[in-house]
C-alpha positions as CSV (number, residue, x, y, z in Angstrom):
1,X,0.1,3.9,50.5
2,X,-2.5,4.2,52.8
3,X,-4.5,7.2,53.0
4,X,-4.1,9.1,55.7
5,X,-7.0,11.1,56.8
6,X,-6.6,14.9,59.2
7,X,-6.0,14.7,62.8
8,X,-9.7,16.6,62.5
9,X,-12.5,16.2,60.7
10,X,-15.1,19.3,60.9
11,X,-19.2,18.3,61.3
12,X,-19.8,20.8,58.3
13,X,-22.6,22.9,59.1
14,X,-22.8,26.4,57.5
15,X,-24.7,28.5,59.8
16,X,-27.6,30.5,59.3
17,X,-26.8,33.6,59.4
18,X,-22.7,35.3,58.7
19,X,-20.4,35.9,61.1
20,X,-18.6,34.1,64.0
21,X,-20.0,31.1,65.1
22,X,-18.6,28.7,68.5
23,X,-20.0,24.8,67.3
24,X,-21.2,21.9,69.4
25,X,-18.1,20.6,68.6
26,X,-16.1,23.1,69.9
27,X,-14.9,24.4,66.7
28,X,-15.7,28.1,64.9
29,X,-17.8,29.4,61.7
30,X,-17.0,32.0,59.5
31,X,-19.8,32.6,57.7
32,X,-19.7,35.7,54.9
33,X,-21.2,36.5,52.1
34,X,-20.1,38.7,50.0
35,X,-22.8,41.3,48.6
36,X,-23.2,42.4,45.1
37,X,-22.2,45.8,46.2
38,X,-18.6,44.6,47.4
39,X,-15.5,44.6,45.3
40,X,-12.8,42.7,45.6
41,X,-10.9,44.7,48.0
42,X,-14.0,45.0,50.8
43,X,-13.9,41.6,50.9
44,X,-10.9,40.4,51.6
45,X,-10.9,43.1,54.3
46,X,-13.7,41.8,55.5
47,X,-12.7,38.2,55.2
48,X,-10.0,38.9,57.3
49,X,-11.2,40.4,59.6
50,X,-13.5,37.9,60.5
51,X,-10.3,35.5,60.8
52,X,-8.9,37.9,62.9
53,X,-12.0,38.5,65.2
54,X,-12.4,34.8,65.5
55,X,-9.1,34.7,66.3
56,X,-9.3,36.8,69.1
57,X,-12.5,35.7,70.6
58,X,-11.7,31.9,70.4
59,X,-8.5,31.5,70.6
60,X,-6.9,28.9,68.4
61,X,-10.1,26.6,68.5
62,X,-10.4,24.8,64.7
63,X,-12.0,27.3,62.3
64,X,-14.3,26.4,59.3
65,X,-14.7,29.5,56.7
66,X,-18.0,29.1,54.7
67,X,-18.4,31.5,51.6
68,X,-21.5,32.5,49.8
69,X,-20.6,35.2,46.7
70,X,-23.8,37.3,46.2
71,X,-23.8,38.9,42.6
72,X,-20.8,39.0,41.2
73,X,-21.7,36.8,38.0
74,X,-19.7,36.3,35.5
75,X,-17.5,34.5,32.5
76,X,-15.5,32.5,34.2
77,X,-16.7,29.5,36.0
78,X,-20.0,31.6,36.9
79,X,-18.0,34.0,38.5
80,X,-16.6,37.7,37.7
81,X,-13.0,37.6,37.3
82,X,-12.2,39.2,40.5
83,X,-14.7,37.1,42.9
84,X,-12.8,33.8,40.6
85,X,-9.6,35.2,41.2
86,X,-11.1,36.1,45.0
87,X,-12.3,32.3,46.0
88,X,-9.1,30.2,43.5
89,X,-5.8,32.7,44.4
90,X,-7.1,34.8,47.5
91,X,-9.0,32.6,50.0
92,X,-6.2,29.5,49.5
93,X,-3.2,32.1,49.6
94,X,-4.3,33.7,52.5
95,X,-7.4,33.1,54.7
96,X,-6.8,28.7,54.2
97,X,-3.8,28.3,56.7
98,X,-5.6,30.0,59.3
99,X,-8.4,27.8,58.2
100,X,-9.3,23.4,59.9
101,X,-11.8,23.8,56.2
102,X,-13.1,26.0,54.3
103,X,-16.7,25.8,51.5
104,X,-16.6,28.4,49.1
105,X,-18.9,28.2,45.6
106,X,-16.7,27.8,43.5
107,X,-14.7,24.6,45.1
108,X,-17.4,23.5,47.6
109,X,-16.1,22.1,50.9
110,X,-11.9,21.7,51.2
111,X,-10.1,20.4,54.6
112,X,-6.7,22.1,54.8
113,X,-4.4,19.3,55.0
114,X,-1.9,20.6,57.0
115,X,-2.6,21.5,60.9
116,X,-4.4,25.4,61.1
117,X,-2.0,28.0,61.8
118,X,-3.3,30.3,64.4
119,X,-0.4,33.2,64.1
120,X,-3.4,35.1,61.9
121,X,-1.4,38.7,61.2
122,X,-1.9,41.7,62.4
123,X,-3.1,43.0,59.0
124,X,-4.1,42.7,55.6
125,X,-2.2,44.4,52.4
126,X,-3.6,44.4,49.1
127,X,-1.5,44.3,46.3
128,X,-2.0,44.8,43.2
129,X,-0.5,42.8,40.6
130,X,3.1,44.1,40.0
131,X,2.9,46.0,43.4
132,X,6.2,45.6,45.0
133,X,4.2,44.3,48.1
134,X,2.8,41.4,46.0
135,X,3.0,38.3,47.5
136,X,2.9,40.0,51.4
137,X,0.0,38.7,53.4
138,X,0.6,41.2,56.2
């Protein structure tokens, strides 16, 4: 069986500063640094806000999301439980569908095997475990 390559492989080049950056190869980099004072909800809302802003400024352009986490050191592969879950669960269930690739301290660089979705919801609803809204991205 032959290994098919995705239709587009971005040139990974993390920006020097957080925010949204247009690249020479017509990709858009979204770079977020989670600060020590941010909690899960704040970081999730910031990530989603950056994604929405990137789609508004550069509609349907291939997006690459980069994450750095400052502080939040803990027992879960080097992160607190919240920021392990942020990288392992939240990003994969919420952000990954809307980017071509992503890079996090926990996973390294990953290419989305599916086409990037561009139908970014209008809002993010973050729910706690057991909350009846759990599983709703928008």
